[in-house]
Structure formats: structure tokens, C-alpha cells
C-alpha positions in Angstrom: 0.0 0.0 0.0 1.3 3.4 -0.9 2.0 6.0 1.8 -0.4 8.9 2.0 0.5 12.6 1.9 -1.6 15.6 2.9 -0.5 18.5 0.7 -1.1 22.1 1.9 -2.0 23.9 -1.4 -2.2 27.7 -1.5 -2.9 27.9 -5.2 0.7 29.1 -5.9 3.4 27.4 -8.0 5.4 26.1 -5.0 2.7 24.0 -3.4 1.5 22.9 -6.8 4.9 21.5 -7.7 5.2 20.0 -4.2 2.0 18.0 -4.9 3.4 16.9 -8.2 6.7 15.8 -6.8 5.0 13.8 -4.0 2.7 12.0 -6.5 5.8 11.2 -8.6 7.4 9.8 -5.5 4.6 7.3 -5.3 2.5 8.8 -2.5 -1.3 8.8 -2.5 -1.9 12.6 -2.2 -4.7 14.6 -0.8 -4.7 18.4 -1.6 -6.1 20.8 1.0 -6.4 24.6 1.3 -6.8 26.2 4.7 -9.5 28.9 4.7 -8.0 31.3 7.2 -10.4 34.4 6.8 -12.8 36.1 4.5 -10.9 38.8 2.8 -13.9 41.1 2.6 -14.2 40.9 6.4 -10.9 42.7 6.8 -11.2 45.1 3.9 -8.8 43.4 1.4 -9.3 42.9 -2.3 -10.0 39.2 -2.5 -7.7 38.8 -5.5 -4.5 39.9 -3.8 -3.7 37.4 -1.1 -3.1 33.7 -0.6 -6.6 33.1 0.7 -8.5 34.6 -2.1 -11.3 32.8 -3.9 -9.2 32.6 -7.1 -6.4 31.0 -5.2 -8.7 28.3 -3.9 -9.8 27.7 -7.5 -6.2 27.6 -8.7 -5.4 24.9 -6.1 -8.5 23.0 -7.0 -7.6 23.1 -10.7 -4.0 21.8 -10.0 -5.4 19.0 -7.8 -7.8 18.1 -10.6 -5.0 18.0 -13.2 -3.0 15.8 -10.9 -6.0 13.5 -10.3 -5.9 13.9 -6.5 -8.8 14.6 -4.1 -9.0 18.2 -2.9 -10.7 19.8 0.1 -11.0 23.2 1.8 -10.7 23.2 5.6 -12.2 26.1 7.5 -9.6 27.3 10.0 -10.9 30.9 10.4 -11.5 30.8 14.1 -8.2 29.1 14.8 -6.4 31.7 12.6 -8.0 34.6 14.5 -7.1 33.1 17.9 -3.6 31.9 17.1 -2.3 34.5 14.5 -4.4 37.7 14.2 -5.1 38.3 17.9 -1.5 37.7 19.0 -0.4 39.9 16.1 -2.5 42.8 17.3 -1.5 42.3 21.0 2.2 42.2 20.0 1.9 45.6 18.2 0.0 47.0 21.2 2.9 45.9 23.4 5.4 47.8 21.3 6.7 44.8 19.5 6.9 43.9 15.8 5.6 40.3 15.3 6.2 37.8 12.4 2.7 36.2 11.9 4.1 33.7 9.4 5.9 32.0 12.2 2.7 31.6 14.2 0.8 30.5 11.1 3.3 27.7 10.5 3.5 26.8 14.2 -0.2 26.6 15.0 -2.1 26.3 11.7 0.0 24.2 9.3 1.9 22.1 11.8 -0.6 21.8 14.6 -4.2 22.0 13.3 -3.5 20.8 9.8 -1.1 18.2 11.2 -3.9 16.8 13.4 -6.2 16.7 10.3 -3.5 14.7 8.5 -3.4 12.1 11.3 -7.2 11.9 11.3 -7.0 11.2 7.6 -4.3 8.6 8.3 -1.8 10.4 6.2 1.9 9.5 6.8 3.2 12.9 6.1 2.1 16.5 5.8 3.7 18.4 2.8 4.2 22.1 2.2 5.9 24.1 -0.5 8.6 25.6 1.9 12.1 25.8 0.7 13.8 23.8 3.5 15.1 20.3 4.0 14.7 17.6 6.6 17.3 14.9 7.3 17.6 12.1 9.8 20.5 10.3 11.5 21.2 8.4 14.7 20.7 11.6 16.8 17.2 12.4 15.3 15.7 14.7 12.7 17.4 17.9 11.5 15.9 21.0 9.8 18.2 22.4 7.2 18.2 25.5 5.0 16.8 25.1 1.4 19.2 24.7 -1.4 18.1 28.0 -2.9 19.6 30.6 -0.5 17.4 33.3 -1.9 14.3 31.4 -1.1 15.4 29.6 2.1 12.5 29.5 4.6 14.0 27.6 7.5 13.8 30.8 9.6 10.0 30.6 9.9 10.1 26.8 10.6 12.2 26.8 13.8 9.3 25.7 16.0 9.0 22.3 14.4 9.3 19.4 16.9 10.9 16.0 16.4 7.5 14.4 16.0 6.5 17.0 13.4 9.8 16.7 11.5 9.3 12.9 11.4 6.0 13.4 9.6 6.7 16.4 7.4 8.1 16.6 3.9 9.5 19.6 2.1 10.0 18.3 -1.5 11.2 21.7 -2.8 14.2 21.9 -0.5 16.6 20.5 -3.0 15.4 22.8 -5.8 15.8 26.5 -6.8 12.8 28.6 -7.5 13.7 28.7 -11.2 13.8 24.9 -11.3 10.4 24.8 -9.7 8.9 27.2 -12.2 10.4 25.1 -15.0 8.8 21.9 -13.6 5.5 23.7 -13.4 5.8 24.8 -17.0 6.7 21.3 -18.2 3.6 20.0 -16.4 1.4 22.6 -18.0 0.4 24.3 -14.7 -1.2 27.6 -15.6 0.2 29.1 -12.4 3.8 28.4 -13.4 4.5 32.1 -13.5 2.1 33.3 -10.8 3.7 35.9 -8.6 4.6 34.9 -5.0 2.1 35.8 -2.3 2.6 38.6 0.2 4.6 37.8 3.4 1.7 38.9 5.6 -1.4 37.7 3.7 -4.0 39.6 5.7 -2.2 43.0 5.4 -0.9 43.1 1.8 -0.8 46.9 1.8 1.5 46.9 4.9 -0.7 49.4 6.8 -0.6 47.7 10.2 -2.1 50.8 12.0 -5.2 50.7 9.7 -5.6 47.0 10.2 -5.4 47.2 14.0 -7.8 50.1 14.1 -10.4 48.5 11.9 -10.1 45.1 13.6 -10.3 46.4 17.2 -12.5 49.4 16.5 -10.1 51.6 18.5 -8.3 54.6 17.0 -4.6 55.0 17.7 -3.7 57.8 20.1 -1.1 60.4 19.0 1.8 60.9 21.4 5.3 62.3 21.6 8.5 61.5 19.8 11.3 61.9 22.4 15.1 61.5 22.4 16.9 59.3 24.9 17.1 62.3 27.3 13.4 62.7 27.2 13.3 65.9 25.1 10.2 66.1 22.9 11.1 66.1 19.2 7.6 66.0 17.7 4.3 64.2 17.6 3.7 60.6 16.4 0.4 59.3 15.0 0.1 56.2 17.3 3.1 54.1 18.6 2.1 50.9 16.9 2.6 52.5 13.5 6.4 52.3 14.1 9.1 49.7 14.4 12.7 49.7 15.6 15.1 51.0 13.0 12.4 53.0 11.1 13.6 56.2 9.5 10.9 57.1 6.9 7.6 58.7 7.8 8.7 60.3 11.1 8.2 63.9 10.0 11.1 65.2 12.1 13.4 67.8 10.5 17.0 67.5 11.4 20.4 67.9 9.9 21.2 64.2 10.9 18.4 61.6 10.4 16.5 60.2 13.4 15.6 56.5 13.7 13.1 54.7 16.0 15.2 53.1 18.8 12.6 52.1 21.3 8.8 52.1 21.9 7.2 52.7 25.3 3.5 51.8 25.1 2.8 52.6 28.8 3.8 56.2 28.2 2.7 56.4 24.5 6.2 57.5 23.5 8.4 56.6 20.6 12.1 57.0 21.3 14.2 58.4 18.5 18.0 58.3 18.2 20.8 58.5 15.7 22.0 55.6 13.6 24.7 54.5 16.1 22.0 54.1 18.8 20.5 51.2 16.9 23.4 48.8 17.5 23.5 46.3 20.3 25.5 43.2 21.2 22.9 41.3 23.3 19.3 40.2 23.2 17.0 38.0 25.3 14.5 35.5 23.9 11.9 33.3 25.3 9.4 30.6 24.1 12.5 28.8 22.6 12.2 25.6 20.6 15.4 23.5 20.4 15.9 21.1 17.4 19.6 20.5 18.1 21.6 20.3 21.3 24.0 23.1 22.0 27.2 23.2 24.1 28.0 25.9 26.7 29.8 28.8 25.2 29.5 27.3 21.7 29.7 29.9 18.9 26.8 29.5 16.5 25.3 31.9 13.9 22.1 33.8 14.6 19.6 35.5 12.4 17.4 38.2 13.9 15.2 38.9 10.8 13.8 37.0 7.9 16.5 36.7 5.1 19.0 38.7 7.1 22.6 37.4 7.1 23.5 35.3 10.1 26.1 36.5 12.5 28.3 34.7 15.0 27.0 34.6 18.6 27.4 32.8 21.9 24.2 31.5 23.6 23.6 31.3 27.3 20.6 29.4 28.6 18.9 30.9 31.7 17.4 28.9 34.6 13.9 30.1 33.7 14.2 28.8 30.1 15.0 32.2 28.5 17.9 32.4 26.2 20.5 35.2 26.1 22.3 35.7 22.8 25.6 37.6 22.7 26.8 38.7 19.3 30.5 38.9 18.5 29.8 42.1 16.6 27.0 44.7 17.3 23.8 44.1 15.4 21.5 46.8 14.0 17.9 47.2 15.1 17.3 44.1 17.3 13.5 44.2 17.5 11.2 42.8 20.2 8.6 40.4 18.7 10.8 39.2 15.9 12.4 35.7 16.0 16.1 34.9 16.7 17.0 31.7 14.9 20.3 29.9 15.6 22.2 27.9 13.0 25.1 25.5 12.9 26.1 25.4 9.3 22.9 24.7 7.3 21.1 23.2 10.4 18.6 25.1 12.5 19.7 24.7 16.1 16.6 26.4 17.5 14.8 29.7 17.8 12.6 31.9 19.9 10.9 35.3 20.3 13.0 38.3 21.0 11.7 40.0 24.2 14.6 42.4 25.0 
């Protein structure tokens, strides 16, 4: 009997080719799309995100072409609880979240993973550019072959059990190779553009989204320097992120940057470029995939697609993780993830809290 694979299909070229590759590998495949929200409910043109009606039809069309069953699962309530609500709370706390990480963690590899087990599937499959290997020490999450498309950063929360039942068939390919396969198979979405990073805010206007979703208008406050001197007025602190320069509206011979956000005082702290650099950060909610030695030098990434830098990691008694970089890093941002690497392997990752 062939093994069964549940394919998460977004309607894009990556997940379409992932389904094709799994079928070619001899799996009995089931295609599914997660319905995460109604675009019209959050004021978004339904044609512009990965959850649009046209994307569902694109996924259904590819599944039909491949001759595999296809379903749409309604995960709207779970998406609101696990992704949208924490996203809003994070901004309200002066942080800058990465909702793609929560979507992978709680939707794809928790709720969808449970559905896969209910359907007696052996593996869950996504179109991520990453790789999984196994040896006598366990399963390992590796970067994708295509360094420009590598998505290991947003997958650091995977557990050993999940890695054992997950497949990333695109990990050994480049994006160009994937598009070529799609063209060869006659997939009409072979040249479809990639979806937005944050599917529910394609215009990037976080302040508008938070105001419309919560029904609460942001409150203007003060821009201040590190000495507390008022430099101007901001339009609501959660419209800003650490390192931001544009849109401040502050006239100065030397540019100002956002260096800190204090929600309790409704203040946004501004400083000069040099004020953005720090050597240390603290993270919590850490997931370890590999073991780490005391004082071991690893490489750490503090933002999606940012270059990794050498760092030493210290585990705290309360489970928090302190990361000390060997050279100062620009704009370390609370709410973002810090992900540790040893070569191509993800060691672990967590949320930056300070």
C-alpha cells in the first residue's frame, strides 16, 4: 500500500509542484487549502492574497489536473485566535511580530497536522524551501538549497515528531527549477507571482488593520530623544518599528531612527544611527531542534532573510535564552524571532523580548 501525503496547497506554484513531486514519488496525495479568513471581512481585495477565492480555485484546478482529491478546511476561528489576535497584541505591546511563524506553528503544523493524522496520512507536505534529514541523533531541519528562497527561519518551531511526519520536497530545488517543472507539467500558475509575506495585510498598513479590527483609534503621542526631550508628535506608537527612518516627519540635519517604543507612556524614542546597534538580546518561548554546548559559537539570524552573525548563547534557569553577538547588530527588534544555525542546520529559535 502506498504512503499517504496531505498537501497544503495555496494555489501558488510552489505548493502545486510539491504536490506533483510527492505524487511522482509514489504517494497517494490529498490536496487541501486552509480557509483562514474572509478577505472582505478585513477590507482586502480578494484577488491579492493567498486566501482569495481565485487561489482556492487555482489549487483545486491543479489538484484536478494531478488526479488527487481536494478539500478546503475552515480554520478561520483558529487563525484569528492563534495568529491575528496575537499579532495585534504584539503591536499593542510595542513589538513587531512575524505572523508567518505563528501560522506555521499553530495552523500548518498543529491544526493541519492533526487533520492529517485523522485522515491517516503518513506525512504533511508544504511548499517551503527547506530540508529535513535524519541520522542516529534524530531529525534535522536544514536550509533550502536556494539561499534566496530559504524559509528555514520561519520553521524553527518544528518538533521532532512533526519533523518525522513532514516533507519539504522543494528543499533541493531552486525557484527557477520549480517554475520550469510547473511549465513542463502545464500548470497555468507556473509564472504566478509569489504571495505577500503577511497575507492579511498586503498593503502593509498595520495601523489601519489594527484600528479597523479592534474598533479603537490609535492615540497620538510624543517622539522623544533618549534624554526625554520632545522632538515632535507621532500618530500612534504601533505605526512604528525599531530602525524605522521614513515617515517620522522630524526635520534634522542628521536623520533620526526609532530606537525604542514605550506603550505605557505612549512614547516613541528616537536616536541616531549609532544608537540602533547592540550586542545582546534576550529571547523566550524557545524551541530546540539540536543540542548546544555551553559557550558554543553559532550563527544567529534576527530577521527573515537577514545574514546570520556569530553569537554565543547562554541558557537561563527560567528557560529564557541570552544571545551575545560577537559584533554589534543593527535594530534588534522585540517580537521578531532569533534563529540559531550550525552550518545549514537550524539549532533552535525563539521570540526576542529584549
